[in-house]
mmCIF file of the N, C-alpha and C atoms, coordinates in Angstrom:
data_MODEL
# 
_entry.id   MODEL 
# 
loop_
_atom_site.group_PDB 
_atom_site.id 
_atom_site.type_symbol 
_atom_site.label_atom_id 
_atom_site.label_alt_id 
_atom_site.label_comp_id 
_atom_site.label_asym_id 
_atom_site.label_entity_id 
_atom_site.label_seq_id 
_atom_site.pdbx_PDB_ins_code 
_atom_site.Cartn_x 
_atom_site.Cartn_y 
_atom_site.Cartn_z 
_atom_site.occupancy 
_atom_site.B_iso_or_equiv 
_atom_site.pdbx_formal_charge 
_atom_site.auth_seq_id 
_atom_site.auth_comp_id 
_atom_site.auth_asym_id 
_atom_site.auth_atom_id 
_atom_site.pdbx_PDB_model_num 
ATOM 1   N N  . UNK A 1 1  ? 0.190  12.927  -17.349 1.00 0.00 ? 1  UNK A N  1 
ATOM 2   C CA . UNK A 1 1  ? 0.104  12.656  -18.782 1.00 0.00 ? 1  UNK A CA 1 
ATOM 3   C C  . UNK A 1 1  ? 0.140  13.872  -19.626 1.00 0.00 ? 1  UNK A C  1 
ATOM 4   N N  . UNK A 1 2  ? -0.366 15.211  -19.103 1.00 0.00 ? 2  UNK A N  1 
ATOM 5   C CA . UNK A 1 2  ? -1.285 16.492  -19.245 1.00 0.00 ? 2  UNK A CA 1 
ATOM 6   C C  . UNK A 1 2  ? 0.272  17.390  -18.924 1.00 0.00 ? 2  UNK A C  1 
ATOM 7   N N  . UNK A 1 3  ? 1.346  16.481  -18.229 1.00 0.00 ? 3  UNK A N  1 
ATOM 8   C CA . UNK A 1 3  ? 1.932  17.329  -17.718 1.00 0.00 ? 3  UNK A CA 1 
ATOM 9   C C  . UNK A 1 3  ? 1.902  18.738  -16.603 1.00 0.00 ? 3  UNK A C  1 
ATOM 10  N N  . UNK A 1 4  ? 0.639  18.386  -16.270 1.00 0.00 ? 4  UNK A N  1 
ATOM 11  C CA . UNK A 1 4  ? 0.341  19.616  -14.604 1.00 0.00 ? 4  UNK A CA 1 
ATOM 12  C C  . UNK A 1 4  ? 0.441  18.931  -13.831 1.00 0.00 ? 4  UNK A C  1 
ATOM 13  N N  . UNK A 1 5  ? 0.692  19.008  -12.879 1.00 0.00 ? 5  UNK A N  1 
ATOM 14  C CA . UNK A 1 5  ? 0.973  18.557  -11.359 1.00 0.00 ? 5  UNK A CA 1 
ATOM 15  C C  . UNK A 1 5  ? -0.167 18.647  -10.262 1.00 0.00 ? 5  UNK A C  1 
ATOM 16  N N  . UNK A 1 6  ? -0.817 19.279  -10.770 1.00 0.00 ? 6  UNK A N  1 
ATOM 17  C CA . UNK A 1 6  ? -2.406 19.334  -10.312 1.00 0.00 ? 6  UNK A CA 1 
ATOM 18  C C  . UNK A 1 6  ? -3.034 18.447  -9.543  1.00 0.00 ? 6  UNK A C  1 
ATOM 19  N N  . UNK A 1 7  ? -3.272 16.664  -10.132 1.00 0.00 ? 7  UNK A N  1 
ATOM 20  C CA . UNK A 1 7  ? -2.995 15.527  -9.673  1.00 0.00 ? 7  UNK A CA 1 
ATOM 21  C C  . UNK A 1 7  ? -1.903 14.796  -8.699  1.00 0.00 ? 7  UNK A C  1 
ATOM 22  N N  . UNK A 1 8  ? -0.975 15.625  -8.560  1.00 0.00 ? 8  UNK A N  1 
ATOM 23  C CA . UNK A 1 8  ? 0.147  14.865  -7.468  1.00 0.00 ? 8  UNK A CA 1 
ATOM 24  C C  . UNK A 1 8  ? -0.246 16.415  -6.503  1.00 0.00 ? 8  UNK A C  1 
ATOM 25  N N  . UNK A 1 9  ? -0.265 17.546  -6.372  1.00 0.00 ? 9  UNK A N  1 
ATOM 26  C CA . UNK A 1 9  ? -0.621 18.115  -5.489  1.00 0.00 ? 9  UNK A CA 1 
ATOM 27  C C  . UNK A 1 9  ? -1.944 17.998  -4.392  1.00 0.00 ? 9  UNK A C  1 
ATOM 28  N N  . UNK A 1 10 ? -3.156 17.579  -5.600  1.00 0.00 ? 10 UNK A N  1 
ATOM 29  C CA . UNK A 1 10 ? -4.161 17.574  -4.992  1.00 0.00 ? 10 UNK A CA 1 
ATOM 30  C C  . UNK A 1 10 ? -4.079 16.151  -3.830  1.00 0.00 ? 10 UNK A C  1 
ATOM 31  N N  . UNK A 1 11 ? -2.862 15.193  -4.257  1.00 0.00 ? 11 UNK A N  1 
ATOM 32  C CA . UNK A 1 11 ? -2.684 14.022  -3.765  1.00 0.00 ? 11 UNK A CA 1 
ATOM 33  C C  . UNK A 1 11 ? -1.920 14.255  -2.558  1.00 0.00 ? 11 UNK A C  1 
ATOM 34  N N  . UNK A 1 12 ? -1.020 15.004  -2.212  1.00 0.00 ? 12 UNK A N  1 
ATOM 35  C CA . UNK A 1 12 ? -0.387 15.994  -1.102  1.00 0.00 ? 12 UNK A CA 1 
ATOM 36  C C  . UNK A 1 12 ? -1.156 16.433  -0.356  1.00 0.00 ? 12 UNK A C  1 
ATOM 37  N N  . UNK A 1 13 ? -2.155 17.232  -0.676  1.00 0.00 ? 13 UNK A N  1 
ATOM 38  C CA . UNK A 1 13 ? -2.960 18.371  -0.157  1.00 0.00 ? 13 UNK A CA 1 
ATOM 39  C C  . UNK A 1 13 ? -3.865 17.297  0.669   1.00 0.00 ? 13 UNK A C  1 
ATOM 40  N N  . UNK A 1 14 ? -4.107 16.264  0.207   1.00 0.00 ? 14 UNK A N  1 
ATOM 41  C CA . UNK A 1 14 ? -5.645 15.449  1.217   1.00 0.00 ? 14 UNK A CA 1 
ATOM 42  C C  . UNK A 1 14 ? -4.442 14.232  1.539   1.00 0.00 ? 14 UNK A C  1 
ATOM 43  N N  . UNK A 1 15 ? -3.091 14.205  1.973   1.00 0.00 ? 15 UNK A N  1 
ATOM 44  C CA . UNK A 1 15 ? -2.544 13.624  2.890   1.00 0.00 ? 15 UNK A CA 1 
ATOM 45  C C  . UNK A 1 15 ? -2.874 12.366  2.776   1.00 0.00 ? 15 UNK A C  1 
ATOM 46  N N  . UNK A 1 16 ? -2.764 11.498  1.579   1.00 0.00 ? 16 UNK A N  1 
ATOM 47  C CA . UNK A 1 16 ? -3.237 10.771  1.197   1.00 0.00 ? 16 UNK A CA 1 
ATOM 48  C C  . UNK A 1 16 ? -2.057 9.679   1.339   1.00 0.00 ? 16 UNK A C  1 
ATOM 49  N N  . UNK A 1 17 ? -0.957 10.182  1.739   1.00 0.00 ? 17 UNK A N  1 
ATOM 50  C CA . UNK A 1 17 ? 0.242  9.416   1.789   1.00 0.00 ? 17 UNK A CA 1 
ATOM 51  C C  . UNK A 1 17 ? 0.411  8.501   3.000   1.00 0.00 ? 17 UNK A C  1 
ATOM 52  N N  . UNK A 1 18 ? -0.008 7.597   3.231   1.00 0.00 ? 18 UNK A N  1 
ATOM 53  C CA . UNK A 1 18 ? -0.307 6.576   4.902   1.00 0.00 ? 18 UNK A CA 1 
ATOM 54  C C  . UNK A 1 18 ? 1.535  6.886   5.414   1.00 0.00 ? 18 UNK A C  1 
ATOM 55  N N  . UNK A 1 19 ? 2.315  6.575   4.763   1.00 0.00 ? 19 UNK A N  1 
ATOM 56  C CA . UNK A 1 19 ? 3.407  6.657   5.808   1.00 0.00 ? 19 UNK A CA 1 
ATOM 57  C C  . UNK A 1 19 ? 4.119  7.978   5.869   1.00 0.00 ? 19 UNK A C  1 
ATOM 58  N N  . UNK A 1 20 ? 3.599  9.214   5.816   1.00 0.00 ? 20 UNK A N  1 
ATOM 59  C CA . UNK A 1 20 ? 3.689  10.279  6.095   1.00 0.00 ? 20 UNK A CA 1 
ATOM 60  C C  . UNK A 1 20 ? 2.661  10.792  7.113   1.00 0.00 ? 20 UNK A C  1 
ATOM 61  N N  . UNK A 1 21 ? 1.537  10.279  6.684   1.00 0.00 ? 21 UNK A N  1 
ATOM 62  C CA . UNK A 1 21 ? -0.152 10.729  7.646   1.00 0.00 ? 21 UNK A CA 1 
ATOM 63  C C  . UNK A 1 21 ? -0.804 9.518   8.108   1.00 0.00 ? 21 UNK A C  1 
ATOM 64  N N  . UNK A 1 22 ? -0.045 8.591   8.782   1.00 0.00 ? 22 UNK A N  1 
ATOM 65  C CA . UNK A 1 22 ? -0.359 7.321   8.914   1.00 0.00 ? 22 UNK A CA 1 
ATOM 66  C C  . UNK A 1 22 ? -2.166 7.410   10.128  1.00 0.00 ? 22 UNK A C  1 
ATOM 67  N N  . UNK A 1 23 ? -3.147 6.793   9.383   1.00 0.00 ? 23 UNK A N  1 
ATOM 68  C CA . UNK A 1 23 ? -4.530 6.786   10.189  1.00 0.00 ? 23 UNK A CA 1 
ATOM 69  C C  . UNK A 1 23 ? -3.885 6.516   11.644  1.00 0.00 ? 23 UNK A C  1 
ATOM 70  N N  . UNK A 1 24 ? -4.315 7.027   12.282  1.00 0.00 ? 24 UNK A N  1 
ATOM 71  C CA . UNK A 1 24 ? -4.433 6.534   14.216  1.00 0.00 ? 24 UNK A CA 1 
ATOM 72  C C  . UNK A 1 24 ? -5.270 5.696   14.897  1.00 0.00 ? 24 UNK A C  1 
ATOM 73  N N  . UNK A 1 25 ? -6.432 5.029   13.188  1.00 0.00 ? 25 UNK A N  1 
ATOM 74  C CA . UNK A 1 25 ? -7.330 4.062   13.801  1.00 0.00 ? 25 UNK A CA 1 
ATOM 75  C C  . UNK A 1 25 ? -6.784 2.911   13.156  1.00 0.00 ? 25 UNK A C  1 
ATOM 76  N N  . UNK A 1 26 ? -5.797 2.796   12.152  1.00 0.00 ? 26 UNK A N  1 
ATOM 77  C CA . UNK A 1 26 ? -5.554 1.874   11.360  1.00 0.00 ? 26 UNK A CA 1 
ATOM 78  C C  . UNK A 1 26 ? -4.173 1.170   11.663  1.00 0.00 ? 26 UNK A C  1 
ATOM 79  N N  . UNK A 1 27 ? -3.571 1.186   12.896  1.00 0.00 ? 27 UNK A N  1 
ATOM 80  C CA . UNK A 1 27 ? -2.188 0.937   12.926  1.00 0.00 ? 27 UNK A CA 1 
ATOM 81  C C  . UNK A 1 27 ? -2.145 -0.753  13.262  1.00 0.00 ? 27 UNK A C  1 
ATOM 82  N N  . UNK A 1 28 ? -1.314 -1.511  12.494  1.00 0.00 ? 28 UNK A N  1 
ATOM 83  C CA . UNK A 1 28 ? -1.175 -2.519  12.385  1.00 0.00 ? 28 UNK A CA 1 
ATOM 84  C C  . UNK A 1 28 ? -0.158 -2.512  13.161  1.00 0.00 ? 28 UNK A C  1 
ATOM 85  N N  . UNK A 1 29 ? -0.053 -4.256  13.892  1.00 0.00 ? 29 UNK A N  1 
ATOM 86  C CA . UNK A 1 29 ? 0.476  -4.810  14.832  1.00 0.00 ? 29 UNK A CA 1 
ATOM 87  C C  . UNK A 1 29 ? 1.733  -5.058  14.413  1.00 0.00 ? 29 UNK A C  1 
ATOM 88  N N  . UNK A 1 30 ? 3.287  -5.152  15.244  1.00 0.00 ? 30 UNK A N  1 
ATOM 89  C CA . UNK A 1 30 ? 4.005  -4.872  14.654  1.00 0.00 ? 30 UNK A CA 1 
ATOM 90  C C  . UNK A 1 30 ? 4.700  -6.273  14.189  1.00 0.00 ? 30 UNK A C  1 
ATOM 91  N N  . UNK A 1 31 ? 5.821  -6.514  13.177  1.00 0.00 ? 31 UNK A N  1 
ATOM 92  C CA . UNK A 1 31 ? 6.381  -7.929  13.041  1.00 0.00 ? 31 UNK A CA 1 
ATOM 93  C C  . UNK A 1 31 ? 6.684  -8.529  14.356  1.00 0.00 ? 31 UNK A C  1 
ATOM 94  N N  . UNK A 1 32 ? 7.607  -8.125  14.819  1.00 0.00 ? 32 UNK A N  1 
ATOM 95  C CA . UNK A 1 32 ? 7.915  -8.804  16.054  1.00 0.00 ? 32 UNK A CA 1 
ATOM 96  C C  . UNK A 1 32 ? 6.380  -9.431  16.726  1.00 0.00 ? 32 UNK A C  1 
ATOM 97  N N  . UNK A 1 33 ? 5.625  -8.566  17.132  1.00 0.00 ? 33 UNK A N  1 
ATOM 98  C CA . UNK A 1 33 ? 4.016  -9.151  17.787  1.00 0.00 ? 33 UNK A CA 1 
ATOM 99  C C  . UNK A 1 33 ? 3.551  -10.307 16.506  1.00 0.00 ? 33 UNK A C  1 
ATOM 100 N N  . UNK A 1 34 ? 3.299  -10.323 15.478  1.00 0.00 ? 34 UNK A N  1 
ATOM 101 C CA . UNK A 1 34 ? 2.875  -11.518 14.964  1.00 0.00 ? 34 UNK A CA 1 
ATOM 102 C C  . UNK A 1 34 ? 3.845  -12.634 15.004  1.00 0.00 ? 34 UNK A C  1 
ATOM 103 N N  . UNK A 1 35 ? 5.067  -12.582 15.151  1.00 0.00 ? 35 UNK A N  1 
ATOM 104 C CA . UNK A 1 35 ? 5.871  -13.909 14.886  1.00 0.00 ? 35 UNK A CA 1 
ATOM 105 C C  . UNK A 1 35 ? 5.951  -14.504 16.388  1.00 0.00 ? 35 UNK A C  1 
ATOM 106 N N  . UNK A 1 36 ? 5.528  -13.320 17.379  1.00 0.00 ? 36 UNK A N  1 
ATOM 107 C CA . UNK A 1 36 ? 5.312  -14.200 18.533  1.00 0.00 ? 36 UNK A CA 1 
ATOM 108 C C  . UNK A 1 36 ? 4.083  -14.728 18.868  1.00 0.00 ? 36 UNK A C  1 
ATOM 109 N N  . UNK A 1 37 ? 2.888  -14.238 17.768  1.00 0.00 ? 37 UNK A N  1 
ATOM 110 C CA . UNK A 1 37 ? 1.614  -15.245 17.773  1.00 0.00 ? 37 UNK A CA 1 
ATOM 111 C C  . UNK A 1 37 ? 1.648  -16.251 17.652  1.00 0.00 ? 37 UNK A C  1 
ATOM 112 N N  . UNK A 1 38 ? 2.488  -16.363 16.282  1.00 0.00 ? 38 UNK A N  1 
ATOM 113 C CA . UNK A 1 38 ? 2.559  -18.283 16.019  1.00 0.00 ? 38 UNK A CA 1 
ATOM 114 C C  . UNK A 1 38 ? 3.698  -18.444 16.509  1.00 0.00 ? 38 UNK A C  1 
ATOM 115 N N  . UNK A 1 39 ? 4.625  -18.338 17.221  1.00 0.00 ? 39 UNK A N  1 
ATOM 116 C CA . UNK A 1 39 ? 5.440  -19.099 18.555  1.00 0.00 ? 39 UNK A CA 1 
ATOM 117 C C  . UNK A 1 39 ? 3.870  -19.491 19.225  1.00 0.00 ? 39 UNK A C  1 
ATOM 118 N N  . UNK A 1 40 ? 3.253  -18.804 20.236  1.00 0.00 ? 40 UNK A N  1 
ATOM 119 C CA . UNK A 1 40 ? 2.338  -18.790 21.505  1.00 0.00 ? 40 UNK A CA 1 
ATOM 120 C C  . UNK A 1 40 ? 1.262  -19.703 20.413  1.00 0.00 ? 40 UNK A C  1 
ATOM 121 N N  . UNK A 1 41 ? 1.196  -19.845 19.214  1.00 0.00 ? 41 UNK A N  1 
ATOM 122 C CA . UNK A 1 41 ? -0.279 -20.710 18.790  1.00 0.00 ? 41 UNK A CA 1 
ATOM 123 C C  . UNK A 1 41 ? 0.761  -22.079 18.238  1.00 0.00 ? 41 UNK A C  1 
ATOM 124 N N  . UNK A 1 42 ? 2.399  -22.008 18.711  1.00 0.00 ? 42 UNK A N  1 
ATOM 125 C CA . UNK A 1 42 ? 2.168  -23.889 18.842  1.00 0.00 ? 42 UNK A CA 1 
ATOM 126 C C  . UNK A 1 42 ? 3.428  -23.738 17.110  1.00 0.00 ? 42 UNK A C  1 
ATOM 127 N N  . UNK A 1 43 ? 3.784  -22.694 16.475  1.00 0.00 ? 43 UNK A N  1 
ATOM 128 C CA . UNK A 1 43 ? 4.492  -22.875 15.480  1.00 0.00 ? 43 UNK A CA 1 
ATOM 129 C C  . UNK A 1 43 ? 6.090  -22.898 15.512  1.00 0.00 ? 43 UNK A C  1 
ATOM 130 N N  . UNK A 1 44 ? 6.398  -23.256 15.093  1.00 0.00 ? 44 UNK A N  1 
ATOM 131 C CA . UNK A 1 44 ? 8.156  -23.395 15.458  1.00 0.00 ? 44 UNK A CA 1 
ATOM 132 C C  . UNK A 1 44 ? 8.858  -22.838 14.148  1.00 0.00 ? 44 UNK A C  1 
ATOM 133 N N  . UNK A 1 45 ? 10.181 -21.999 14.411  1.00 0.00 ? 45 UNK A N  1 
ATOM 134 C CA . UNK A 1 45 ? 10.721 -21.693 13.298  1.00 0.00 ? 45 UNK A CA 1 
ATOM 135 C C  . UNK A 1 45 ? 9.988  -20.051 13.066  1.00 0.00 ? 45 UNK A C  1 
ATOM 136 N N  . UNK A 1 46 ? 9.492  -19.520 13.758  1.00 0.00 ? 46 UNK A N  1 
ATOM 137 C CA . UNK A 1 46 ? 8.615  -18.342 13.109  1.00 0.00 ? 46 UNK A CA 1 
ATOM 138 C C  . UNK A 1 46 ? 9.574  -17.652 13.128  1.00 0.00 ? 46 UNK A C  1 
ATOM 139 N N  . UNK A 1 47 ? 9.763  -17.366 11.622  1.00 0.00 ? 47 UNK A N  1 
ATOM 140 C CA . UNK A 1 47 ? 10.881 -16.234 11.014  1.00 0.00 ? 47 UNK A CA 1 
ATOM 141 C C  . UNK A 1 47 ? 10.117 -15.418 9.790   1.00 0.00 ? 47 UNK A C  1 
ATOM 142 N N  . UNK A 1 48 ? 10.520 -14.310 9.481   1.00 0.00 ? 48 UNK A N  1 
ATOM 143 C CA . UNK A 1 48 ? 10.435 -13.594 8.257   1.00 0.00 ? 48 UNK A CA 1 
ATOM 144 C C  . UNK A 1 48 ? 11.204 -14.097 6.786   1.00 0.00 ? 48 UNK A C  1 
ATOM 145 N N  . UNK A 1 49 ? 10.287 -14.641 6.084   1.00 0.00 ? 49 UNK A N  1 
ATOM 146 C CA . UNK A 1 49 ? 10.680 -15.276 4.556   1.00 0.00 ? 49 UNK A CA 1 
ATOM 147 C C  . UNK A 1 49 ? 11.370 -14.514 3.395   1.00 0.00 ? 49 UNK A C  1 
ATOM 148 N N  . UNK A 1 50 ? 10.725 -13.270 3.473   1.00 0.00 ? 50 UNK A N  1 
ATOM 149 C CA . UNK A 1 50 ? 10.514 -12.084 2.771   1.00 0.00 ? 50 UNK A CA 1 
ATOM 150 C C  . UNK A 1 50 ? 10.600 -10.723 3.289   1.00 0.00 ? 50 UNK A C  1 
ATOM 151 N N  . UNK A 1 51 ? 11.006 -9.593  3.062   1.00 0.00 ? 51 UNK A N  1 
ATOM 152 C CA . UNK A 1 51 ? 10.642 -8.433  3.629   1.00 0.00 ? 51 UNK A CA 1 
ATOM 153 C C  . UNK A 1 51 ? 11.318 -7.098  2.485   1.00 0.00 ? 51 UNK A C  1 
ATOM 154 N N  . UNK A 1 52 ? 10.809 -6.471  2.488   1.00 0.00 ? 52 UNK A N  1 
ATOM 155 C CA . UNK A 1 52 ? 11.093 -5.387  1.476   1.00 0.00 ? 52 UNK A CA 1 
ATOM 156 C C  . UNK A 1 52 ? 9.885  -4.195  1.468   1.00 0.00 ? 52 UNK A C  1 
ATOM 157 N N  . UNK A 1 53 ? 10.796 -2.820  1.330   1.00 0.00 ? 53 UNK A N  1 
ATOM 158 C CA . UNK A 1 53 ? 9.380  -1.992  1.402   1.00 0.00 ? 53 UNK A CA 1 
ATOM 159 C C  . UNK A 1 53 ? 8.428  -1.578  2.144   1.00 0.00 ? 53 UNK A C  1 
ATOM 160 N N  . UNK A 1 54 ? 8.223  -2.241  3.481   1.00 0.00 ? 54 UNK A N  1 
ATOM 161 C CA . UNK A 1 54 ? 7.096  -2.493  4.803   1.00 0.00 ? 54 UNK A CA 1 
ATOM 162 C C  . UNK A 1 54 ? 6.349  -3.760  4.340   1.00 0.00 ? 54 UNK A C  1 
ATOM 163 N N  . UNK A 1 55 ? 6.534  -4.275  3.777   1.00 0.00 ? 55 UNK A N  1 
ATOM 164 C CA . UNK A 1 55 ? 5.794  -5.683  3.229   1.00 0.00 ? 55 UNK A CA 1 
ATOM 165 C C  . UNK A 1 55 ? 6.585  -6.936  3.800   1.00 0.00 ? 55 UNK A C  1 
ATOM 166 N N  . UNK A 1 56 ? 5.776  -7.964  4.110   1.00 0.00 ? 56 UNK A N  1 
ATOM 167 C CA . UNK A 1 56 ? 6.261  -8.854  4.631   1.00 0.00 ? 56 UNK A CA 1 
ATOM 168 C C  . UNK A 1 56 ? 5.765  -10.274 4.557   1.00 0.00 ? 56 UNK A C  1 
ATOM 169 N N  . UNK A 1 57 ? 6.759  -11.582 4.169   1.00 0.00 ? 57 UNK A N  1 
ATOM 170 C CA . UNK A 1 57 ? 6.083  -12.714 4.070   1.00 0.00 ? 57 UNK A CA 1 
ATOM 171 C C  . UNK A 1 57 ? 7.132  -13.563 5.347   1.00 0.00 ? 57 UNK A C  1 
ATOM 172 N N  . UNK A 1 58 ? 5.721  -13.817 6.234   1.00 0.00 ? 58 UNK A N  1 
ATOM 173 C CA . UNK A 1 58 ? 6.516  -14.800 7.429   1.00 0.00 ? 58 UNK A CA 1 
ATOM 174 C C  . UNK A 1 58 ? 5.405  -15.619 7.647   1.00 0.00 ? 58 UNK A C  1 
ATOM 175 N N  . UNK A 1 59 ? 6.115  -16.555 8.627   1.00 0.00 ? 59 UNK A N  1 
ATOM 176 C CA . UNK A 1 59 ? 5.213  -17.927 9.430   1.00 0.00 ? 59 UNK A CA 1 
ATOM 177 C C  . UNK A 1 59 ? 5.892  -18.430 9.485   1.00 0.00 ? 59 UNK A C  1 
ATOM 178 N N  . UNK A 1 60 ? 5.699  -19.777 10.171  1.00 0.00 ? 60 UNK A N  1 
ATOM 179 C CA . UNK A 1 60 ? 6.390  -20.637 11.241  1.00 0.00 ? 60 UNK A CA 1 
ATOM 180 C C  . UNK A 1 60 ? 5.799  -22.381 10.318  1.00 0.00 ? 60 UNK A C  1 
ATOM 181 N N  . UNK A 1 61 ? 6.765  -23.323 11.142  1.00 0.00 ? 61 UNK A N  1 
ATOM 182 C CA . UNK A 1 61 ? 5.820  -24.432 10.502  1.00 0.00 ? 61 UNK A CA 1 
ATOM 183 C C  . UNK A 1 61 ? 5.024  -24.984 11.577  1.00 0.00 ? 61 UNK A C  1 
ATOM 184 N N  . UNK A 1 62 ? 4.186  -26.181 11.393  1.00 0.00 ? 62 UNK A N  1 
ATOM 185 C CA . UNK A 1 62 ? 3.290  -27.124 12.806  1.00 0.00 ? 62 UNK A CA 1 
ATOM 186 C C  . UNK A 1 62 ? 3.509  -27.900 12.645  1.00 0.00 ? 62 UNK A C  1 
ATOM 187 N N  . UNK A 1 63 ? 3.967  -28.430 14.170  1.00 0.00 ? 63 UNK A N  1 
ATOM 188 C CA . UNK A 1 63 ? 4.316  -29.903 13.901  1.00 0.00 ? 63 UNK A CA 1 
ATOM 189 C C  . UNK A 1 63 ? 2.987  -30.632 13.653  1.00 0.00 ? 63 UNK A C  1 
ATOM 190 N N  . UNK A 1 64 ? 3.016  -32.025 13.228  1.00 0.00 ? 64 UNK A N  1 
ATOM 191 C CA . UNK A 1 64 ? 1.691  -32.793 13.017  1.00 0.00 ? 64 UNK A CA 1 
ATOM 192 C C  . UNK A 1 64 ? 1.708  -33.990 14.006  1.00 0.00 ? 64 UNK A C  1 
# 
């Protein structure tokens, strides 16, 4: 709002971009792992329904 890049530079200096500087203690499991766990739990058709920019909606169907 002020035209200053000071806030942006602080963001860069503090390594807040988790894509460039991932936290080694906070590494989520991979999407294939999640799909395999669903299949192992008895869900059929486990698949990704939507995926974009590192986010995903996935699931499966449980027979009654």
